Rosetta silent file (secondary structure, phi, psi, omega in degrees, C-alpha in Angstrom):
SEQUENCE: MTLQVTVPPEAPPGNYHFNVQVVSTEDTDNDVAQSPAVSFTVPQRAVPVVPPKTAFPWWAVAAGVAFLLVAGGGPGGPSRATIRSRCPRSSARSSPRR
SCORE:     score description
SCORE:     0.000 S_00000001
   1 L     0.000  136.429  178.151  196.630  135.504  -25.829 S_00000001
   2 L  -116.153  130.079  177.786  199.344  136.357  -23.302 S_00000001
   3 L  -116.279  144.115  174.341  198.679  138.669  -20.376 S_00000001
   4 L  -116.507  124.864 -178.260  201.175  140.211  -18.046 S_00000001
   5 L  -101.874  125.774  175.577  199.909  141.067  -14.571 S_00000001
   6 L  -108.918  121.487 -175.594  201.633  143.853  -12.649 S_00000001
   7 L  -102.104  132.787  176.820  200.859  143.795   -8.957 S_00000001
   8 L   -63.524  150.543 -177.410  201.236  146.924   -6.790 S_00000001
   9 L   -61.570  -27.920 -177.640  203.850  146.611   -4.042 S_00000001
  10 L   -85.648    0.520 -179.795  201.249  147.055   -1.280 S_00000001
  11 L   -67.266  132.580  179.425  199.083  144.122   -2.533 S_00000001
  12 L   -71.266  150.639  179.007  198.795  141.404    0.110 S_00000001
  13 L   -67.430  151.056  178.444  200.091  137.957   -0.812 S_00000001
  14 E   154.677 -175.176  178.979  197.563  135.371   -1.928 S_00000001
  15 E   -99.744  135.105 -179.331  195.747  133.809   -4.878 S_00000001
  16 E  -130.459  159.135  175.902  193.750  136.042   -7.227 S_00000001
  17 E  -146.602  160.075  177.150  191.712  135.433  -10.365 S_00000001
  18 E  -152.681  167.552  176.993  190.064  137.368  -13.184 S_00000001
  19 L  -121.425  146.460  174.950  188.143  136.766  -16.410 S_00000001
  20 L  -101.223  130.771 -179.893  188.829  138.183  -19.855 S_00000001
  21 E  -117.440  129.949 -179.358  185.745  139.378  -21.724 S_00000001
  22 E  -115.223  132.452 -177.712  185.787  139.897  -25.501 S_00000001
  23 E  -125.638  136.052  177.408  183.072  141.941  -27.239 S_00000001
  24 L   -73.025  142.449  178.109  182.445  142.272  -30.967 S_00000001
  25 L   -79.025  -18.113 -178.641  182.517  145.831  -32.308 S_00000001
  26 L   -84.906  -39.224 -179.054  179.704  145.064  -34.765 S_00000001
  27 L  -135.525   79.425 -172.889  177.126  143.621  -32.308 S_00000001
  28 L   -67.771  -22.402 -178.172  178.178  144.608  -28.786 S_00000001
  29 L   -82.103  -30.368 -171.870  174.932  143.446  -27.146 S_00000001
  30 L  -115.382  -23.939 -175.182  174.835  139.885  -28.474 S_00000001
  31 L  -102.766   85.502 -176.016  178.322  138.863  -29.585 S_00000001
  32 E  -131.234  141.775  175.612  180.215  138.429  -26.297 S_00000001
  33 E  -134.250  143.030 -179.659  182.685  135.780  -25.129 S_00000001
  34 E  -128.377  136.840 -178.733  184.142  135.270  -21.686 S_00000001
  35 L   -80.059  162.306  170.727  187.222  133.265  -20.775 S_00000001
  36 L   -67.170  165.766 -178.780  187.422  130.810  -17.943 S_00000001
  37 L   -61.478  133.681  176.494  188.869  132.181  -14.705 S_00000001
  38 E  -108.585  129.745 -177.564  192.552  132.915  -14.919 S_00000001
  39 E  -117.263  155.672  175.634  194.398  132.758  -11.632 S_00000001
  40 E  -149.407  161.225 -176.426  197.732  134.030  -10.417 S_00000001
  41 E  -119.372  132.056  172.589  199.556  134.080   -7.115 S_00000001
  42 E   -96.163  114.963 -176.522  201.142  137.042   -5.362 S_00000001
  43 L   -74.353  162.196  174.700  204.038  135.592   -3.378 S_00000001
  44 L   -66.030  126.483 -179.350  205.024  136.611    0.142 S_00000001
  45 L   -85.463  145.327  175.012  207.449  139.500   -0.254 S_00000001
  46 L   -70.742  149.431  178.214  210.687  139.607    1.631 S_00000001
  47 L   -64.796  126.353 -178.891  210.940  142.384    4.194 S_00000001
  48 L   -64.650  139.860  179.146  212.643  145.298    2.447 S_00000001
  49 L   -83.367  119.399  179.393  216.098  146.060    3.760 S_00000001
  50 L   -93.606  123.421 -179.975  216.194  149.610    5.052 S_00000001
  51 L   -65.733  145.672 -179.815  219.666  151.117    4.826 S_00000001
  52 L   -65.971  148.515  179.148  220.960  152.415    8.152 S_00000001
  53 L   -69.025  140.855  177.502  220.722  156.129    8.733 S_00000001
  54 L   -80.134  145.445 -178.976  223.963  157.945    8.247 S_00000001
  55 L   -70.366  153.054  177.692  225.308  159.769   11.260 S_00000001
  56 L   -64.843  136.700 -177.268  225.177  163.548   11.404 S_00000001
  57 L   -76.955   80.242 -179.724  228.489  164.980   10.069 S_00000001
  58 H   -64.205  -24.261  178.917  229.781  166.481   13.317 S_00000001
  59 H   -61.635  -31.501  179.751  233.164  166.948   11.668 S_00000001
  60 H   -69.213  -37.037  177.627  231.586  169.687    9.520 S_00000001
  61 H   -65.971  -44.627  179.438  230.392  171.538   12.631 S_00000001
  62 H   -62.454  -40.574  178.424  233.860  171.266   14.200 S_00000001
  63 H   -64.859  -39.126  178.696  235.474  172.519   10.978 S_00000001
  64 H   -65.410  -41.901  178.185  233.077  175.482   10.871 S_00000001
  65 H   -64.958  -43.234  178.807  233.822  176.420   14.494 S_00000001
  66 H   -61.504  -41.293  179.116  237.570  176.109   13.866 S_00000001
  67 H   -62.521  -44.552 -179.477  237.270  178.326   10.798 S_00000001
  68 H   -64.578  -36.806  178.411  235.349  180.973   12.738 S_00000001
  69 H   -66.427  -42.817 -179.255  237.917  180.911   15.541 S_00000001
  70 H   -70.731  -45.863 -177.503  240.824  181.332   13.134 S_00000001
  71 H   -71.603  -29.754 -177.423  239.122  183.939   10.937 S_00000001
  72 H   -90.599   -6.040  177.663  237.685  185.837   13.901 S_00000001
  73 L    86.774   25.085  177.157  240.904  186.017   15.890 S_00000001
  74 L   106.694 -172.899 -175.747  240.009  183.656   18.715 S_00000001
  75 L   -61.035  -35.388 -179.539  237.111  183.383   21.149 S_00000001
  76 L   -81.117  -26.008  179.338  236.793  187.162   21.608 S_00000001
  77 H    63.176 -158.909 -177.032  237.170  187.915   17.936 S_00000001
  78 H   -65.542  -16.842 -177.111  237.361  191.499   16.684 S_00000001
  79 H   -67.891  -24.971  179.639  235.272  192.781   19.589 S_00000001
  80 H   -87.851  -15.515 -178.263  238.294  192.540   21.946 S_00000001
  81 L   -65.795  145.279  177.932  240.662  194.267   19.606 S_00000001
  82 L   -76.275  124.381 -179.519  241.600  197.816   20.509 S_00000001
  83 L   -98.566  120.109  179.978  239.959  200.149   18.062 S_00000001
  84 L  -106.670  142.221  178.929  241.981  203.290   17.460 S_00000001
  85 L   -77.491  143.233  178.538  240.645  206.357   15.849 S_00000001
  86 L   -83.085  -13.233  178.833  242.372  207.466   12.686 S_00000001
  87 L  -101.559  129.033  177.244  241.858  211.100   13.566 S_00000001
  88 L   -67.856  148.599  179.355  244.026  212.525   16.321 S_00000001
  89 L   -70.320  141.514 -179.874  242.136  214.079   19.168 S_00000001
  90 L  -121.588  134.094  179.310  242.005  217.809   19.032 S_00000001
  91 L   -86.954  -15.830 -179.758  241.541  220.019   22.017 S_00000001
  92 L   -78.512  139.498  178.584  240.555  222.989   19.871 S_00000001
  93 L  -102.917  142.940  178.937  236.862  223.477   19.317 S_00000001
  94 L   -79.727  144.093  178.795  235.545  224.709   16.088 S_00000001
  95 L   -95.250  150.592 -179.564  233.635  227.909   16.198 S_00000001
  96 L   -63.711  144.334  179.027  230.332  228.255   14.402 S_00000001
  97 L   -77.230  146.438  178.111  230.515  229.776   10.928 S_00000001
  98 L  -107.563    0.000    0.000  229.020  233.131   10.308 S_00000001
């Protein structure tokens, strides 16, 4: 019989053992066999290499500010532009309808 042992990553290193128990399906109370202890070793794991954090993309912020400056017409943007009325001013007042 061949067994494959899968150890969780958080298992501490060291020597471990277990026994295999075989039970008959016809007489489960009396027909039992147990293997000798089987041992295995969990080796010391190397420290995982953590990739360095990538820097914040400040170039994207600068590009966004530049876009807003160009699209908005400069630091003052449309708020500084002179807004002209499309209707000429009229000095005549309308009288109420009767």
